[in-house]
VEXZALUM-375253 format. One record per residue (C-alpha): x, y, z. Coordinates in Angstrom, 2 decimals. Example, Ala and Ser with C-alpha at 12.3 -4.5 7.8 and 13.67 -1.06 7.14 Angstrom:
REM residues 2
<<12.30 -4.50 7.80>> <<13.67 -1.06 7.14>> 
This chain:
REM residues 143
<<157.63 61.63 91.97>> <<155.12 60.36 90.02>> <<155.53 56.42 90.63>> <<155.83 57.40 94.63>> <<152.62 59.55 93.86>> <<150.72 57.09 92.82>> <<151.69 53.71 94.93>> <<150.50 56.95 98.02>> <<147.55 56.77 95.93>> <<148.59 61.18 96.61>> <<147.82 63.46 93.62>> <<150.46 65.93 93.20>> <<149.01 68.70 91.16>> <<152.48 70.37 89.43>> <<152.04 74.39 89.33>> <<155.27 76.15 86.79>> <<156.53 79.09 88.43>> <<159.05 80.91 86.04>> <<159.61 83.83 87.87>> <<159.63 85.27 90.94>> <<156.76 87.11 90.02>> <<154.54 83.66 89.48>> <<154.72 82.93 93.11>> <<152.74 84.08 95.43>> <<149.89 83.21 92.60>> <<152.05 79.60 92.62>> <<150.59 79.37 95.92>> <<147.63 80.71 95.90>> <<146.33 78.50 93.32>> <<147.10 75.20 95.45>> <<145.16 76.29 97.53>> <<142.36 76.45 95.37>> <<142.85 73.06 94.83>> <<143.53 72.59 97.87>> <<146.46 71.29 98.01>> <<147.27 69.50 100.79>> <<151.41 70.46 100.91>> <<153.89 72.21 99.47>> <<157.26 69.89 97.35>> <<159.83 72.77 96.60>> <<160.84 71.99 93.46>> <<165.47 71.27 93.99>> <<165.43 74.25 91.26>> <<168.13 77.38 91.71>> <<165.43 79.74 90.68>> <<163.48 78.70 94.18>> <<166.61 78.12 95.65>> <<167.40 81.53 95.97>> <<163.94 82.64 97.29>> <<163.37 79.84 99.37>> <<162.40 82.14 102.30>> <<159.44 84.04 100.16>> <<158.32 80.34 100.08>> <<158.37 79.71 102.99>> <<156.66 82.69 104.13>> <<154.15 82.75 101.89>> <<153.83 78.96 102.55>> <<152.86 79.05 105.83>> <<150.65 82.46 105.62>> <<148.86 80.13 103.78>> <<149.60 77.71 106.88>> <<150.14 75.17 103.72>> <<153.06 72.58 104.70>> <<156.07 72.64 102.80>> <<159.68 70.58 102.79>> <<162.18 71.52 100.38>> <<166.10 71.30 100.19>> <<168.20 72.10 103.67>> <<168.48 75.65 103.11>> <<164.87 76.31 102.60>> <<164.03 74.20 106.25>> <<166.44 76.33 107.60>> <<164.46 79.30 105.55>> <<161.54 78.72 107.07>> <<160.60 75.11 105.98>> <<158.65 73.05 107.75>> <<161.03 69.97 107.08>> <<164.15 69.42 104.54>> <<164.02 65.96 102.87>> <<166.79 65.59 100.22>> <<170.20 64.83 99.44>> <<173.79 66.86 101.38>> <<174.65 69.21 99.53>> <<177.84 69.70 101.31>> <<178.91 66.30 100.89>> <<177.98 65.87 97.55>> <<180.39 68.54 95.98>> <<183.10 67.59 98.40>> <<183.52 63.89 96.38>> <<182.95 66.56 93.10>> <<186.11 67.84 93.73>> <<187.47 64.69 95.01>> <<186.95 63.98 91.42>> <<187.50 66.84 90.23>> <<190.91 66.37 91.77>> <<191.76 63.56 89.90>> <<190.79 64.16 86.60>> <<193.09 67.83 87.31>> <<195.92 65.54 88.39>> <<195.92 63.58 84.94>> <<192.87 60.60 85.73>> <<190.93 60.12 82.70>> <<187.70 60.87 83.92>> <<185.43 57.46 81.90>> <<187.99 55.11 84.70>> <<187.03 57.49 87.62>> <<183.68 55.27 89.55>> <<180.53 56.43 89.51>> <<179.24 59.26 92.96>> <<175.96 59.03 94.47>> <<174.52 60.64 97.05>> <<174.08 58.35 99.50>> <<173.66 61.09 102.47>> <<169.87 62.57 102.06>> <<169.10 64.95 105.81>> <<166.17 65.23 107.72>> <<165.73 68.54 109.15>> <<162.95 69.64 110.57>> <<161.61 72.81 111.30>> <<159.32 72.87 114.31>> <<158.92 76.59 114.42>> <<156.65 76.02 111.72>> <<155.28 73.42 113.01>> <<154.05 75.48 116.04>> <<152.89 78.17 113.50>> <<150.96 75.50 111.42>> <<149.94 74.00 114.55>> <<151.33 70.89 114.01>> <<152.46 68.77 116.20>> <<155.58 66.58 115.32>> <<155.61 63.02 115.97>> <<158.37 61.72 118.72>> <<159.47 59.67 116.40>> <<160.36 61.59 113.30>> <<161.23 63.92 115.83>> <<164.45 60.99 116.52>> <<165.03 60.38 113.10>> <<165.95 64.42 112.72>> <<169.53 65.42 111.59>> <<168.52 68.27 112.52>> <<165.17 70.32 114.76>> <<165.12 73.68 114.33>> <<163.70 75.32 117.28>> 
C-alpha cells in the first residue's frame, strides 16, 4: 500500500487500533489530521466491529473502504478479494490433502477475483456522487 501511495502522491496516515475502545479516538485523530478517507485493514478485530467503524466514519463524514462485509455494514465501498471464493479454493486443497495428496505438489493458489461493492446509501449520507462509470464496474451496488 505504501508503494502505491507514493506513486499516486498520497500520504498514508496509519492509525493503530488495538481494541474496540480505540475506534472513536482513532477516527477523531484522522479528522484532526484532515484525512480524506479511511481504509479499514483486513483484520479480524476490525471486521468484527465493521458496522461500528462504518457508523463512526459516516458520522464524521469520512469516506471509508474495507472488505465486502464492510460495505454491507455501511462502509462506502469495498474493493477486496472475494472471501467465499478463497475459502472454496482452500476447501478443494484441503480435500486433496485429506485424500493423500502431498501439499508440496499442489499448485499455489492466488485470489484472482476482486470485488467492487459500492454503498449508494452511504454515498448519499456523505454527499458524494459516484460516477456512472464506476457504478457500471461495480460487482454490487447497495441501494
